[in-house]
PDB file of N, CA, C and O in Angstrom:
ATOM      1  N   MET A   1      -0.573 -13.413  21.255  1.00  0.00           N
ATOM      2  CA  MET A   1      -1.506 -12.758  22.031  1.00  0.00           C
ATOM      3  C   MET A   1      -2.528 -11.908  21.243  1.00  0.00           C
ATOM      4  O   MET A   1      -3.693 -11.913  21.638  1.00  0.00           O
ATOM      5  N   VAL A   2      -2.223 -11.261  20.284  1.00  0.00           N
ATOM      6  CA  VAL A   2      -3.023 -10.715  19.464  1.00  0.00           C
ATOM      7  C   VAL A   2      -4.003 -11.640  18.656  1.00  0.00           C
ATOM      8  O   VAL A   2      -5.168 -11.343  18.390  1.00  0.00           O
ATOM      9  N   THR A   3      -3.367 -12.801  18.305  1.00  0.00           N
ATOM     10  CA  THR A   3      -4.243 -13.796  17.611  1.00  0.00           C
ATOM     11  C   THR A   3      -5.198 -14.411  18.560  1.00  0.00           C
ATOM     12  O   THR A   3      -6.290 -14.782  18.129  1.00  0.00           O
ATOM     13  N   ASN A   4      -4.909 -14.549  19.762  1.00  0.00           N
ATOM     14  CA  ASN A   4      -5.884 -14.994  20.741  1.00  0.00           C
ATOM     15  C   ASN A   4      -7.154 -14.094  20.784  1.00  0.00           C
ATOM     16  O   ASN A   4      -8.309 -14.516  20.829  1.00  0.00           O
ATOM     17  N   VAL A   5      -6.790 -12.870  20.764  1.00  0.00           N
ATOM     18  CA  VAL A   5      -7.846 -11.778  20.942  1.00  0.00           C
ATOM     19  C   VAL A   5      -8.692 -11.818  19.697  1.00  0.00           C
ATOM     20  O   VAL A   5      -9.921 -11.807  19.755  1.00  0.00           O
ATOM     21  N   LEU A   6      -8.019 -11.865  18.576  1.00  0.00           N
ATOM     22  CA  LEU A   6      -8.814 -11.943  17.369  1.00  0.00           C
ATOM     23  C   LEU A   6      -9.697 -13.202  17.248  1.00  0.00           C
ATOM     24  O   LEU A   6     -10.877 -13.190  16.896  1.00  0.00           O
ATOM     25  N   ASN A   7      -9.010 -14.238  17.569  1.00  0.00           N
ATOM     26  CA  ASN A   7      -9.870 -15.563  17.646  1.00  0.00           C
ATOM     27  C   ASN A   7     -11.140 -15.455  18.330  1.00  0.00           C
ATOM     28  O   ASN A   7     -12.142 -15.925  17.792  1.00  0.00           O
ATOM     29  N   LYS A   8     -11.203 -14.912  19.409  1.00  0.00           N
ATOM     30  CA  LYS A   8     -12.329 -14.689  20.530  1.00  0.00           C
ATOM     31  C   LYS A   8     -13.288 -13.753  19.627  1.00  0.00           C
ATOM     32  O   LYS A   8     -14.464 -14.100  19.513  1.00  0.00           O
ATOM     33  N   ILE A   9     -12.876 -12.683  19.038  1.00  0.00           N
ATOM     34  CA  ILE A   9     -13.721 -11.520  18.427  1.00  0.00           C
ATOM     35  C   ILE A   9     -14.110 -11.982  17.162  1.00  0.00           C
ATOM     36  O   ILE A   9     -15.318 -11.896  16.944  1.00  0.00           O
ATOM     37  N   VAL A  10     -13.453 -12.421  16.320  1.00  0.00           N
ATOM     38  CA  VAL A  10     -13.721 -12.667  14.923  1.00  0.00           C
ATOM     39  C   VAL A  10     -13.821 -14.175  14.767  1.00  0.00           C
ATOM     40  O   VAL A  10     -14.834 -14.581  14.197  1.00  0.00           O
ATOM     41  N   GLY A  11     -13.106 -14.894  15.102  1.00  0.00           N
ATOM     42  CA  GLY A  11     -13.180 -16.428  14.729  1.00  0.00           C
ATOM     43  C   GLY A  11     -11.909 -16.844  13.946  1.00  0.00           C
ATOM     44  O   GLY A  11     -11.372 -15.985  13.246  1.00  0.00           O
ATOM     45  N   SER A  12     -11.389 -18.080  14.005  1.00  0.00           N
ATOM     46  CA  SER A  12     -10.234 -18.554  13.452  1.00  0.00           C
ATOM     47  C   SER A  12     -10.643 -18.789  11.877  1.00  0.00           C
ATOM     48  O   SER A  12      -9.770 -18.644  11.021  1.00  0.00           O
ATOM     49  N   LYS A  13     -11.756 -19.091  11.568  1.00  0.00           N
ATOM     50  CA  LYS A  13     -12.153 -19.280  10.115  1.00  0.00           C
ATOM     51  C   LYS A  13     -11.968 -17.954   9.421  1.00  0.00           C
ATOM     52  O   LYS A  13     -11.385 -17.922   8.337  1.00  0.00           O
ATOM     53  N   TYR A  14     -12.332 -17.093   9.866  1.00  0.00           N
ATOM     54  CA  TYR A  14     -12.192 -15.683   9.233  1.00  0.00           C
ATOM     55  C   TYR A  14     -10.818 -15.142   9.114  1.00  0.00           C
ATOM     56  O   TYR A  14     -10.491 -14.554   8.083  1.00  0.00           O
ATOM     57  N   ILE A  15      -9.951 -15.307  10.145  1.00  0.00           N
ATOM     58  CA  ILE A  15      -8.612 -14.966  10.147  1.00  0.00           C
ATOM     59  C   ILE A  15      -7.893 -15.783   9.135  1.00  0.00           C
ATOM     60  O   ILE A  15      -6.977 -15.223   8.532  1.00  0.00           O
ATOM     61  N   THR A  16      -8.167 -17.023   8.855  1.00  0.00           N
ATOM     62  CA  THR A  16      -7.403 -17.803   7.735  1.00  0.00           C
ATOM     63  C   THR A  16      -7.738 -17.294   6.392  1.00  0.00           C
ATOM     64  O   THR A  16      -6.887 -17.275   5.503  1.00  0.00           O
ATOM     65  N   ILE A  17      -9.063 -16.838   6.191  1.00  0.00           N
ATOM     66  CA  ILE A  17      -9.451 -16.359   4.953  1.00  0.00           C
ATOM     67  C   ILE A  17      -8.839 -15.083   4.722  1.00  0.00           C
ATOM     68  O   ILE A  17      -8.376 -14.856   3.604  1.00  0.00           O
ATOM     69  N   VAL A  18      -8.773 -14.195   5.655  1.00  0.00           N
ATOM     70  CA  VAL A  18      -7.994 -12.854   5.497  1.00  0.00           C
ATOM     71  C   VAL A  18      -6.480 -13.154   5.169  1.00  0.00           C
ATOM     72  O   VAL A  18      -5.880 -12.498   4.317  1.00  0.00           O
ATOM     73  N   ARG A  19      -5.868 -14.216   5.913  1.00  0.00           N
ATOM     74  CA  ARG A  19      -4.408 -14.335   5.667  1.00  0.00           C
ATOM     75  C   ARG A  19      -4.205 -14.712   4.121  1.00  0.00           C
ATOM     76  O   ARG A  19      -3.328 -14.234   3.402  1.00  0.00           O
ATOM     77  N   THR A  20      -5.044 -15.530   3.786  1.00  0.00           N
ATOM     78  CA  THR A  20      -4.978 -15.915   2.342  1.00  0.00           C
ATOM     79  C   THR A  20      -5.230 -14.766   1.245  1.00  0.00           C
ATOM     80  O   THR A  20      -4.786 -14.896   0.104  1.00  0.00           O
ATOM     81  N   TRP A  21      -5.903 -13.730   1.609  1.00  0.00           N
ATOM     82  CA  TRP A  21      -6.216 -12.598   0.773  1.00  0.00           C
ATOM     83  C   TRP A  21      -5.238 -11.550   0.849  1.00  0.00           C
ATOM     84  O   TRP A  21      -5.245 -10.693  -0.034  1.00  0.00           O
ATOM     85  N   VAL A  22      -4.352 -11.496   1.829  1.00  0.00           N
ATOM     86  CA  VAL A  22      -3.450 -10.372   2.180  1.00  0.00           C
ATOM     87  C   VAL A  22      -2.531 -10.175   0.971  1.00  0.00           C
ATOM     88  O   VAL A  22      -2.414  -9.062   0.459  1.00  0.00           O
ATOM     89  N   PRO A  23      -1.845 -11.306   0.489  1.00  0.00           N
ATOM     90  CA  PRO A  23      -0.898 -11.026  -0.628  1.00  0.00           C
ATOM     91  C   PRO A  23      -1.575 -10.448  -1.858  1.00  0.00           C
ATOM     92  O   PRO A  23      -0.969  -9.658  -2.582  1.00  0.00           O
ATOM     93  N   ASN A  24      -2.853 -10.838  -2.110  1.00  0.00           N
ATOM     94  CA  ASN A  24      -3.687 -10.508  -3.288  1.00  0.00           C
ATOM     95  C   ASN A  24      -4.028  -9.020  -3.175  1.00  0.00           C
ATOM     96  O   ASN A  24      -3.942  -8.247  -4.130  1.00  0.00           O
ATOM     97  N   MET A  25      -4.443  -8.652  -1.881  1.00  0.00           N
ATOM     98  CA  MET A  25      -4.838  -7.222  -1.639  1.00  0.00           C
ATOM     99  C   MET A  25      -3.498  -6.197  -1.685  1.00  0.00           C
ATOM    100  O   MET A  25      -3.573  -5.017  -2.027  1.00  0.00           O
ATOM    101  N   ALA A  26      -2.410  -6.796  -1.323  1.00  0.00           N
ATOM    102  CA  ALA A  26      -1.377  -6.082  -1.469  1.00  0.00           C
ATOM    103  C   ALA A  26      -0.927  -5.842  -2.967  1.00  0.00           C
ATOM    104  O   ALA A  26      -0.654  -4.710  -3.365  1.00  0.00           O
ATOM    105  N   ALA A  27      -0.873  -6.772  -3.640  1.00  0.00           N
ATOM    106  CA  ALA A  27      -0.595  -6.663  -5.079  1.00  0.00           C
ATOM    107  C   ALA A  27      -1.462  -5.691  -5.794  1.00  0.00           C
ATOM    108  O   ALA A  27      -0.948  -4.805  -6.476  1.00  0.00           O
ATOM    109  N   TRP A  28      -2.731  -5.807  -5.678  1.00  0.00           N
ATOM    110  CA  TRP A  28      -3.830  -4.958  -6.179  1.00  0.00           C
ATOM    111  C   TRP A  28      -3.603  -3.454  -5.639  1.00  0.00           C
ATOM    112  O   TRP A  28      -3.764  -2.445  -6.326  1.00  0.00           O
ATOM    113  N   GLY A  29      -3.256  -3.478  -4.467  1.00  0.00           N
ATOM    114  CA  GLY A  29      -2.941  -2.059  -3.847  1.00  0.00           C
ATOM    115  C   GLY A  29      -1.819  -1.437  -4.573  1.00  0.00           C
ATOM    116  O   GLY A  29      -1.885  -0.276  -4.976  1.00  0.00           O
ATOM    117  N   THR A  30      -0.807  -2.179  -4.744  1.00  0.00           N
ATOM    118  CA  THR A  30       0.455  -1.707  -5.529  1.00  0.00           C
ATOM    119  C   THR A  30       0.047  -1.362  -6.967  1.00  0.00           C
ATOM    120  O   THR A  30       0.405  -0.291  -7.457  1.00  0.00           O
ATOM    121  N   VAL A  31      -0.630  -2.168  -7.597  1.00  0.00           N
ATOM    122  CA  VAL A  31      -1.190  -1.714  -8.956  1.00  0.00           C
ATOM    123  C   VAL A  31      -1.981  -0.343  -8.977  1.00  0.00           C
ATOM    124  O   VAL A  31      -1.791   0.567  -9.784  1.00  0.00           O
ATOM    125  N   GLY A  32      -2.838  -0.358  -8.020  1.00  0.00           N
ATOM    126  CA  GLY A  32      -3.744   0.836  -7.998  1.00  0.00           C
ATOM    127  C   GLY A  32      -2.862   2.111  -7.596  1.00  0.00           C
ATOM    128  O   GLY A  32      -3.168   3.235  -7.994  1.00  0.00           O
ATOM    129  N   GLY A  33      -1.900   1.903  -6.894  1.00  0.00           N
ATOM    130  CA  GLY A  33      -0.992   3.035  -6.414  1.00  0.00           C
ATOM    131  C   GLY A  33      -0.265   3.496  -7.555  1.00  0.00           C
ATOM    132  O   GLY A  33      -0.173   4.700  -7.795  1.00  0.00           O
ATOM    133  N   VAL A  34       0.324   2.506  -8.368  1.00  0.00           N
ATOM    134  CA  VAL A  34       1.019   2.959  -9.513  1.00  0.00           C
ATOM    135  C   VAL A  34       0.233   3.547 -10.641  1.00  0.00           C
ATOM    136  O   VAL A  34       0.693   4.459 -11.329  1.00  0.00           O
ATOM    137  N   THR A  35      -0.967   3.020 -10.835  1.00  0.00           N
ATOM    138  CA  THR A  35      -1.982   3.672 -11.758  1.00  0.00           C
ATOM    139  C   THR A  35      -2.444   4.938 -11.345  1.00  0.00           C
ATOM    140  O   THR A  35      -2.689   5.782 -12.207  1.00  0.00           O
ATOM    141  N   LEU A  36      -2.606   5.203 -10.096  1.00  0.00           N
ATOM    142  CA  LEU A  36      -2.832   6.609  -9.546  1.00  0.00           C
ATOM    143  C   LEU A  36      -1.638   7.557 -10.011  1.00  0.00           C
ATOM    144  O   LEU A  36      -1.925   8.623 -10.556  1.00  0.00           O
ATOM    145  N   VAL A  37      -0.461   7.240  -9.834  1.00  0.00           N
ATOM    146  CA  VAL A  37       0.713   8.071  -9.858  1.00  0.00           C
ATOM    147  C   VAL A  37       0.752   8.252 -11.544  1.00  0.00           C
ATOM    148  O   VAL A  37       0.982   9.345 -12.063  1.00  0.00           O
ATOM    149  N   TYR A  38       0.525   7.174 -12.222  1.00  0.00           N
ATOM    150  CA  TYR A  38       0.586   7.293 -13.692  1.00  0.00           C
ATOM    151  C   TYR A  38      -0.476   8.301 -14.299  1.00  0.00           C
ATOM    152  O   TYR A  38      -0.215   9.116 -15.183  1.00  0.00           O
ATOM    153  N   LEU A  39      -1.564   8.149 -13.767  1.00  0.00           N
ATOM    154  CA  LEU A  39      -2.735   8.965 -14.441  1.00  0.00           C
ATOM    155  C   LEU A  39      -2.679  10.417 -13.697  1.00  0.00           C
ATOM    156  O   LEU A  39      -3.268  11.365 -14.215  1.00  0.00           O
ATOM    157  N   THR A  40      -2.048  10.558 -12.620  1.00  0.00           N
ATOM    158  CA  THR A  40      -2.048  12.078 -11.972  1.00  0.00           C
ATOM    159  C   THR A  40      -0.741  12.653 -12.551  1.00  0.00           C
ATOM    160  O   THR A  40      -0.043  12.111 -13.408  1.00  0.00           O
ATOM    161  N   ASP A  41      -0.538  13.753 -11.990  1.00  0.00           N
ATOM    162  CA  ASP A  41       0.645  14.455 -12.187  1.00  0.00           C
ATOM    163  C   ASP A  41       1.661  13.775 -11.306  1.00  0.00           C
ATOM    164  O   ASP A  41       1.722  13.959 -10.090  1.00  0.00           O
ATOM    165  N   TRP A  42       2.420  13.014 -11.962  1.00  0.00           N
ATOM    166  CA  TRP A  42       3.355  12.137 -11.325  1.00  0.00           C
ATOM    167  C   TRP A  42       4.474  12.767 -10.549  1.00  0.00           C
ATOM    168  O   TRP A  42       5.088  12.151  -9.677  1.00  0.00           O
ATOM    169  N   ARG A  43       4.754  14.156 -10.927  1.00  0.00           N
ATOM    170  CA  ARG A  43       5.705  14.976 -10.312  1.00  0.00           C
ATOM    171  C   ARG A  43       5.233  15.483  -8.902  1.00  0.00           C
ATOM    172  O   ARG A  43       5.974  15.517  -7.919  1.00  0.00           O
ATOM    173  N   LEU A  44       3.894  15.879  -8.911  1.00  0.00           N
ATOM    174  CA  LEU A  44       3.296  16.070  -7.641  1.00  0.00           C
ATOM    175  C   LEU A  44       3.284  15.063  -6.599  1.00  0.00           C
ATOM    176  O   LEU A  44       3.347  15.476  -5.441  1.00  0.00           O
ATOM    177  N   ILE A  45       3.215  13.838  -6.801  1.00  0.00           N
ATOM    178  CA  ILE A  45       3.211  12.711  -5.926  1.00  0.00           C
ATOM    179  C   ILE A  45       4.755  12.305  -5.563  1.00  0.00           C
ATOM    180  O   ILE A  45       5.066  12.059  -4.398  1.00  0.00           O
ATOM    181  N   LEU A  46       5.581  12.257  -6.495  1.00  0.00           N
ATOM    182  CA  LEU A  46       6.931  11.982  -6.361  1.00  0.00           C
ATOM    183  C   LEU A  46       7.940  12.954  -5.825  1.00  0.00           C
ATOM    184  O   LEU A  46       9.111  12.660  -5.586  1.00  0.00           O
ATOM    185  N   ASP A  47       7.354  14.228  -5.642  1.00  0.00           N
ATOM    186  CA  ASP A  47       8.211  15.179  -4.829  1.00  0.00           C
ATOM    187  C   ASP A  47       8.287  14.822  -3.502  1.00  0.00           C
ATOM    188  O   ASP A  47       9.217  15.252  -2.820  1.00  0.00           O
ATOM    189  N   TYR A  48       7.296  13.971  -2.954  1.00  0.00           N
ATOM    190  CA  TYR A  48       7.619  13.512  -1.530  1.00  0.00           C
ATOM    191  C   TYR A  48       8.398  12.447  -1.356  1.00  0.00           C
ATOM    192  O   TYR A  48       8.581  12.113  -0.185  1.00  0.00           O
ATOM    193  N   VAL A  49       9.002  11.704  -2.347  1.00  0.00           N
ATOM    194  CA  VAL A  49       9.795  10.617  -2.258  1.00  0.00           C
ATOM    195  C   VAL A  49      11.277  11.184  -2.269  1.00  0.00           C
ATOM    196  O   VAL A  49      11.756  11.691  -3.283  1.00  0.00           O
ATOM    197  N   PRO A  50      12.002  11.061  -1.020  1.00  0.00           N
ATOM    198  CA  PRO A  50      13.304  11.710  -0.853  1.00  0.00           C
ATOM    199  C   PRO A  50      14.339  11.573  -1.854  1.00  0.00           C
ATOM    200  O   PRO A  50      14.985  12.561  -2.201  1.00  0.00           O
ATOM    201  N   TYR A  51      14.565  10.335  -2.386  1.00  0.00           N
ATOM    202  CA  TYR A  51      15.536  10.051  -3.429  1.00  0.00           C
ATOM    203  C   TYR A  51      15.257  10.719  -4.668  1.00  0.00           C
ATOM    204  O   TYR A  51      16.124  11.368  -5.253  1.00  0.00           O
ATOM    205  N   ILE A  52      13.864  10.562  -5.172  1.00  0.00           N
ATOM    206  CA  ILE A  52      13.670  11.055  -6.595  1.00  0.00           C
ATOM    207  C   ILE A  52      13.491  12.624  -6.410  1.00  0.00           C
ATOM    208  O   ILE A  52      13.736  13.306  -7.405  1.00  0.00           O
ATOM    209  N   ASN A  53      13.107  13.246  -5.291  1.00  0.00           N
ATOM    210  CA  ASN A  53      12.819  14.557  -5.175  1.00  0.00           C
ATOM    211  C   ASN A  53      14.221  15.284  -5.612  1.00  0.00           C
ATOM    212  O   ASN A  53      14.168  16.216  -6.414  1.00  0.00           O
ATOM    213  N   GLY A  54      15.314  14.906  -5.145  1.00  0.00           N
ATOM    214  CA  GLY A  54      16.504  15.496  -5.451  1.00  0.00           C
ATOM    215  C   GLY A  54      16.918  15.544  -6.851  1.00  0.00           C
ATOM    216  O   GLY A  54      17.734  16.388  -7.221  1.00  0.00           O
ATOM    217  N   LYS A  55      16.337  14.571  -7.765  1.00  0.00           N
ATOM    218  CA  LYS A  55      16.711  14.461  -9.030  1.00  0.00           C
ATOM    219  C   LYS A  55      15.985  15.426  -9.912  1.00  0.00           C
ATOM    220  O   LYS A  55      16.442  15.611 -11.040  1.00  0.00           O
ATOM    221  N   PHE A  56      14.906  16.065  -9.531  1.00  0.00           N
ATOM    222  CA  PHE A  56      14.141  16.925 -10.353  1.00  0.00           C
ATOM    223  C   PHE A  56      14.022  18.417  -9.668  1.00  0.00           C
ATOM    224  O   PHE A  56      12.949  19.001  -9.514  1.00  0.00           O
ATOM    225  N   LYS A  57      15.128  18.861  -9.336  1.00  0.00           N
ATOM    226  CA  LYS A  57      15.231  20.107  -8.762  1.00  0.00           C
ATOM    227  C   LYS A  57      14.939  21.144  -9.866  1.00  0.00           C
ATOM    228  O   LYS A  57      15.514  21.036 -10.949  1.00  0.00           O
ATOM    229  N   LYS A  58      13.977  22.246  -9.609  1.00  0.00           N
ATOM    230  CA  LYS A  58      13.742  23.296 -10.577  1.00  0.00           C
ATOM    231  C   LYS A  58      14.930  24.281 -10.656  1.00  0.00           C
ATOM    232  O   LYS A  58      15.465  24.606  -9.596  1.00  0.00           O
ATOM    233  N   ASP A  59      15.335  24.727 -11.691  1.00  0.00           N
ATOM    234  CA  ASP A  59      16.410  25.716 -11.758  1.00  0.00           C
ATOM    235  C   ASP A  59      15.750  26.999 -11.542  1.00  0.00           C
ATOM    236  O   ASP A  59      14.928  27.339 -12.393  1.00  0.00           O
ATOM    237  N   GLU A  60      15.958  27.730 -10.600  1.00  0.00           N
ATOM    238  CA  GLU A  60      15.309  28.980 -10.349  1.00  0.00           C
ATOM    239  C   GLU A  60      16.431  30.104 -10.343  1.00  0.00           C
ATOM    240  O   GLU A  60      16.126  31.280 -10.146  1.00  0.00           O
TER     241      GLU A  60
END
């Protein structure tokens, strides 16, 4: 159903092109995310990940 609507709006040619680029965009997005965590304060970002958050509790 969604494909039929997209075919009418965008066209099947462009949907096929996007489908071939999705894995590539996902890979580069992952690389960009990992680079962002590496270059910034990794603890600031990883404090929101539940499993990792418990490992680095501050002793107060």
